[in-house]
KESE-543751 format. One record per residue: x, y, z of N, C-alpha, C in turn; residue number from 1; residue in three letters. Coordinates in nm, 4 decimals, decimal comma. Example, Ala and Ser with C-alpha at 12.3 -4.5 7.8 and 13.67 -1.06 7.14 Angstrom:
BEGIN
+----------+----------+----------+----------+----------+----------+----------+----------+----------+-----+-----+
:      n.u :      n.v :      n.w :     ca.u :     ca.v :     ca.w :      c.u :      c.v :      c.w :   i :  aa :
+----------+----------+----------+----------+----------+----------+----------+----------+----------+-----+-----+
:   1,3190 :  -0,5690 :   0,7800 :   1,2300 :  -0,4500 :   0,7800 :   1,3200 :  -0,3300 :   0,7800 :   1 : ala :
:   1,2850 :  -0,2250 :   0,7080 :   1,3670 :  -0,1060 :   0,7140 :   1,2900 :   0,0030 :   0,7870 :   2 : ser :
+----------+----------+----------+----------+----------+----------+----------+----------+----------+-----+-----+
This chain:
BEGIN
+----------+----------+----------+----------+----------+----------+----------+----------+----------+-----+-----+
:      n.u :      n.v :      n.w :     ca.u :     ca.v :     ca.w :      c.u :      c.v :      c.w :   i :  aa :
+----------+----------+----------+----------+----------+----------+----------+----------+----------+-----+-----+
:   0,3408 :   0,4859 :   0,8825 :   0,2423 :   0,3976 :   0,8312 :   0,1720 :   0,3239 :   0,9444 :   1 : met :
:   0,0550 :   0,2772 :   0,9163 :  -0,0272 :   0,2164 :   1,0189 :   0,0272 :   0,0816 :   1,0648 :   2 : ala :
:   0,0887 :   0,0078 :   0,9748 :   0,1367 :  -0,1250 :   1,0113 :   0,2815 :  -0,1412 :   0,9692 :   3 : thr :
:   0,3491 :  -0,2312 :   1,0388 :   0,4830 :  -0,2696 :   0,9962 :   0,4732 :  -0,4132 :   0,9493 :   4 : thr :
:   0,5634 :  -0,4487 :   0,8611 :   0,5574 :  -0,5849 :   0,8109 :   0,6963 :  -0,6414 :   0,7978 :   5 : his :
:   0,7007 :  -0,7724 :   0,8058 :   0,8259 :  -0,8438 :   0,7943 :   0,8614 :  -0,8558 :   0,6458 :   6 : ser :
:   0,9887 :  -0,8446 :   0,6112 :   1,0268 :  -0,8499 :   0,4704 :   0,9911 :  -0,9817 :   0,4023 :   7 : pro :
:   0,9770 :  -1,0892 :   0,4787 :   0,9457 :  -1,2178 :   0,4173 :   0,7950 :  -1,2428 :   0,4078 :   8 : asp :
:   0,7131 :  -1,1495 :   0,4519 :   0,5674 :  -1,1628 :   0,4425 :   0,5117 :  -1,0496 :   0,3575 :   9 : arg :
:   0,4438 :  -1,0870 :   0,2515 :   0,3803 :  -0,9856 :   0,1662 :   0,2463 :  -0,9485 :   0,2268 :  10 : arg :
:   0,2187 :  -0,8186 :   0,2262 :   0,0910 :  -0,7720 :   0,2790 :  -0,0182 :  -0,7870 :   0,1732 :  11 : arg :
:  -0,1404 :  -0,7979 :   0,2204 :  -0,2529 :  -0,8065 :   0,1292 :  -0,2834 :  -0,6664 :   0,0740 :  12 : thr :
:  -0,3594 :  -0,6630 :  -0,0343 :  -0,4007 :  -0,5355 :  -0,0920 :  -0,4804 :  -0,4546 :   0,0104 :  13 : ala :
:  -0,5622 :  -0,5208 :   0,0896 :  -0,6403 :  -0,4511 :   0,1924 :  -0,5508 :  -0,3860 :   0,2972 :  14 : asp :
:  -0,4459 :  -0,4555 :   0,3368 :  -0,3532 :  -0,3991 :   0,4356 :  -0,2823 :  -0,2757 :   0,3802 :  15 : glu :
:  -0,2389 :  -0,2847 :   0,2556 :  -0,1701 :  -0,1710 :   0,1935 :  -0,2683 :  -0,0556 :   0,1747 :  16 : val :
:  -0,3907 :  -0,0876 :   0,1346 :  -0,4923 :   0,0156 :   0,1159 :  -0,5179 :   0,0910 :   0,2462 :  17 : asn :
:  -0,5128 :   0,0209 :   0,3575 :  -0,5293 :   0,0852 :   0,4886 :  -0,4212 :   0,1917 :   0,5095 :  18 : glu :
:  -0,2985 :   0,1602 :   0,4715 :  -0,1890 :   0,2573 :   0,4840 :  -0,2076 :   0,3750 :   0,3888 :  19 : asp :
:  -0,2574 :   0,3480 :   0,2691 :  -0,2822 :   0,4555 :   0,1720 :  -0,3875 :   0,5512 :   0,2286 :  20 : ile :
:  -0,4948 :   0,4958 :   0,2809 :  -0,6011 :   0,5796 :   0,3385 :  -0,5488 :   0,6611 :   0,4567 :  21 : arg :
:  -0,4689 :   0,5986 :   0,5418 :  -0,4129 :   0,6687 :   0,6582 :  -0,3210 :   0,7828 :   0,6146 :  22 : ala :
:  -0,2436 :   0,7603 :   0,5103 :  -0,1546 :   0,8644 :   0,4589 :  -0,2354 :   0,9847 :   0,4123 :  23 : leu :
:  -0,3399 :   0,9609 :   0,3337 :  -0,4245 :   1,0709 :   0,2843 :  -0,4924 :   1,1432 :   0,3994 :  24 : trp :
:  -0,5349 :   1,0692 :   0,4997 :  -0,6005 :   1,1302 :   0,6149 :  -0,5039 :   1,2220 :   0,6896 :  25 : leu :
:  -0,3827 :   1,1720 :   0,7160 :  -0,2817 :   1,2525 :   0,7854 :  -0,2445 :   1,3761 :   0,7048 :  26 : arg :
:  -0,2431 :   1,3627 :   0,5737 :  -0,2011 :   1,4725 :   0,4868 :  -0,3126 :   1,5740 :   0,4637 :  27 : ala :
:  -0,4317 :   1,5425 :   0,5074 :  -0,5420 :   1,6348 :   0,4878 :  -0,5826 :   1,6498 :   0,3418 :  28 : gly :
:  -0,5554 :   1,5466 :   0,2629 :  -0,5954 :   1,5489 :   0,1227 :  -0,4949 :   1,6139 :   0,0285 :  29 : gly :
:  -0,3843 :   1,6605 :   0,0817 :  -0,2821 :   1,7244 :  -0,0025 :  -0,1449 :   1,6697 :   0,0379 :  30 : arg :
:  -0,0789 :   1,5995 :  -0,0551 :   0,0485 :   1,5347 :  -0,0243 :   0,1669 :   1,6262 :  -0,0523 :  31 : leu :
:   0,2608 :   1,6278 :   0,0424 :   0,3893 :   1,6946 :   0,0199 :   0,4740 :   1,6043 :  -0,0692 :  32 : arg :
:   0,5822 :   1,6557 :  -0,1254 :   0,6658 :   1,5718 :  -0,2136 :   0,7135 :   1,4422 :  -0,1476 :  33 : pro :
:   0,7541 :   1,4474 :  -0,0214 :   0,7996 :   1,3250 :   0,0450 :   0,6837 :   1,2275 :   0,0672 :  34 : asp :
:   0,5656 :   1,2807 :   0,0955 :   0,4489 :   1,1950 :   0,1113 :   0,4069 :   1,1347 :  -0,0226 :  35 : glu :
:   0,4242 :   1,2108 :  -0,1294 :   0,3897 :   1,1599 :  -0,2631 :   0,4769 :   1,0398 :  -0,2973 :  36 : arg :
:   0,6050 :   1,0438 :  -0,2598 :   0,6939 :   0,9295 :  -0,2841 :   0,6445 :   0,8058 :  -0,2086 :  37 : leu :
:   0,6063 :   0,8255 :  -0,0829 :   0,5532 :   0,7141 :  -0,0035 :   0,4255 :   0,6621 :  -0,0686 :  38 : val :
:   0,3394 :   0,7538 :  -0,1128 :   0,2141 :   0,7160 :  -0,1783 :   0,2414 :   0,6310 :  -0,3026 :  39 : tyr :
:   0,3363 :   0,6737 :  -0,3843 :   0,3694 :   0,5993 :  -0,5060 :   0,4200 :   0,4592 :  -0,4733 :  40 : glu :
:   0,5015 :   0,4488 :  -0,3680 :   0,5504 :   0,3165 :  -0,3265 :   0,4354 :   0,2280 :  -0,2784 :  41 : gln :
:   0,3440 :   0,2885 :  -0,2028 :   0,2296 :   0,2128 :  -0,1530 :   0,1384 :   0,1673 :  -0,2671 :  42 : leu :
:   0,1168 :   0,2546 :  -0,3641 :   0,0314 :   0,2173 :  -0,4780 :   0,0949 :   0,1024 :  -0,5561 :  43 : val :
:   0,2257 :   0,1071 :  -0,5733 :   0,2958 :  -0,0022 :  -0,6415 :   0,2821 :  -0,1320 :  -0,5628 :  44 : thr :
:   0,3009 :  -0,1233 :  -0,4306 :   0,2858 :  -0,2419 :  -0,3460 :   0,1424 :  -0,2943 :  -0,3514 :  45 : glu :
:   0,0446 :  -0,2020 :  -0,3508 :  -0,0955 :  -0,2417 :  -0,3583 :  -0,1245 :  -0,3151 :  -0,4899 :  46 : trp :
:  -0,0750 :  -0,2599 :  -0,6005 :  -0,0990 :  -0,3214 :  -0,7322 :  -0,0395 :  -0,4619 :  -0,7384 :  47 : ala :
:   0,0797 :  -0,4788 :  -0,6826 :   0,1425 :  -0,6114 :  -0,6807 :   0,0623 :  -0,7078 :  -0,5939 :  48 : glu :
:   0,0165 :  -0,6602 :  -0,4793 :  -0,0629 :  -0,7461 :  -0,3904 :  -0,1945 :  -0,7836 :  -0,4564 :  49 : ala :
:  -0,2552 :  -0,6887 :  -0,5240 :  -0,3817 :  -0,7140 :  -0,5938 :  -0,3604 :  -0,8166 :  -0,7053 :  50 : glu :
:  -0,2532 :  -0,8020 :  -0,7802 :  -0,2232 :  -0,8961 :  -0,8888 :  -0,1957 :  -1,0363 :  -0,8338 :  51 : ala :
:  -0,1269 :  -1,0431 :  -0,7211 :  -0,0945 :  -1,1732 :  -0,6630 :  -0,2132 :  -1,2403 :  -0,5984 :  52 : asn :
:  -0,3189 :  -1,1647 :  -0,5711 :  -0,4362 :  -1,2238 :  -0,5071 :  -0,5403 :  -1,2694 :  -0,6074 :  53 : ser :
:  -0,5165 :  -1,2417 :  -0,7349 :  -0,6156 :  -1,2789 :  -0,8372 :  -0,6203 :  -1,4316 :  -0,8518 :  54 : ser :
:  -0,7399 :  -1,4854 :  -0,8781 :  -0,7550 :  -1,6316 :  -0,8917 :  -0,6689 :  -1,6912 :  -1,0032 :  55 : pro :
:  -0,6419 :  -1,6160 :  -1,1096 :  -0,5611 :  -1,6683 :  -1,2194 :  -0,4137 :  -1,6780 :  -1,1826 :  56 : thr :
:  -0,3728 :  -1,6034 :  -1,0800 :  -0,2320 :  -1,6057 :  -1,0378 :  -0,2061 :  -1,7160 :  -0,9357 :  57 : his :
:  -0,3091 :  -1,7572 :  -0,8647 :  -0,2910 :  -1,8571 :  -0,7582 :  -0,2374 :  -1,9879 :  -0,8175 :  58 : ala :
:  -0,1436 :  -2,0480 :  -0,7440 :  -0,0833 :  -2,1731 :  -0,7922 :  -0,1573 :  -2,2930 :  -0,7407 :  59 : ala :
+----------+----------+----------+----------+----------+----------+----------+----------+----------+-----+-----+
């Protein structure tokens, strides 16, 4: 992945999206099974980051 992150710091949706794009680029548009697992994890992380960045979620 393009970036590493500390477990106590959540990445922004933009940061996760950067990793998703890099994965697709490295894979040439076709994911192997192991890459698909990474992709699914990244999409889940992206969705959580996106949800946490919404104005209605902010405390």
